[in-house]
C-alpha positions in Angstrom: 0.0 0.0 0.0 1.3 3.5 -0.8 2.3 5.7 2.1 -0.6 7.6 3.8 0.9 11.1 3.0 1.1 10.4 -0.7 -2.4 9.0 -0.7 -3.9 12.0 1.1 -2.1 14.3 -1.3 -3.6 12.5 -4.2 -7.1 12.7 -2.7 -6.7 16.4 -2.0 -5.5 17.0 -5.5 -8.6 15.3 -6.9 -11.1 17.0 -4.7 -9.7 20.5 -5.0 -9.6 20.5 -8.8 -13.2 21.7 -9.1 -13.9 19.2 -11.8 -16.1 16.2 -11.9 -14.2 13.5 -10.0 -12.2 11.1 -12.2 -9.4 9.7 -10.1 -6.2 9.7 -12.1 -3.7 9.8 -9.2 -2.0 6.4 -9.3 -1.2 6.4 -5.5 -4.8 7.1 -4.7 -6.1 4.4 -7.2 -3.7 1.9 -5.7 -4.8 2.7 -2.1 -8.5 2.4 -3.0 -7.9 -0.8 -4.9 -5.8 -2.4 -2.1 -8.3 -1.4 0.5 -11.2 -2.8 -1.6 -9.4 -6.1 -1.8 -8.9 -6.2 2.0 -12.6 -5.4 2.7 -13.8 -8.0 0.2 -11.5 -10.6 1.7 -12.6 -9.8 5.3 -16.3 -10.3 4.3 -15.6 -13.2 1.8 -17.1 -11.1 -1.0 -16.3 -11.4 -4.6 -14.7 -8.3 -6.2 -15.6 -7.3 -9.8 -13.1 -5.1 -11.6 -13.9 -3.0 -14.6 -10.7 -2.2 -16.4 -12.2 0.4 -18.7 -10.7 -0.7 -22.0 -14.0 -0.1 -23.9 -13.9 3.6 -22.7 -10.2 4.1 -23.3 -10.1 2.5 -26.7 -13.5 3.5 -27.9 -14.6 0.0 -28.5 -18.3 -0.6 -29.0 -19.9 -4.0 -28.6 -23.4 -5.0 -29.7 -25.7 -5.1 -26.6 -26.1 -8.9 -27.1 -22.5 -9.4 -25.9 -23.6 -8.2 -22.4 -26.8 -10.4 -22.3 -26.4 -13.9 -21.0 
């Protein structure tokens, strides 16, 4: 897990930007991800991860791909 000071600085940067929140600070992302894994593990919950390739690369899939 990244050091607390670096994580807090990342959160502060995101919140003070005045823009809609899109977390891009790697230390903050790593902290949230690691904490999520710990919580899921403690409660024996599955964790679903969306990696965002479709958003980043502009891919478009027919809606049938998402229907079982």
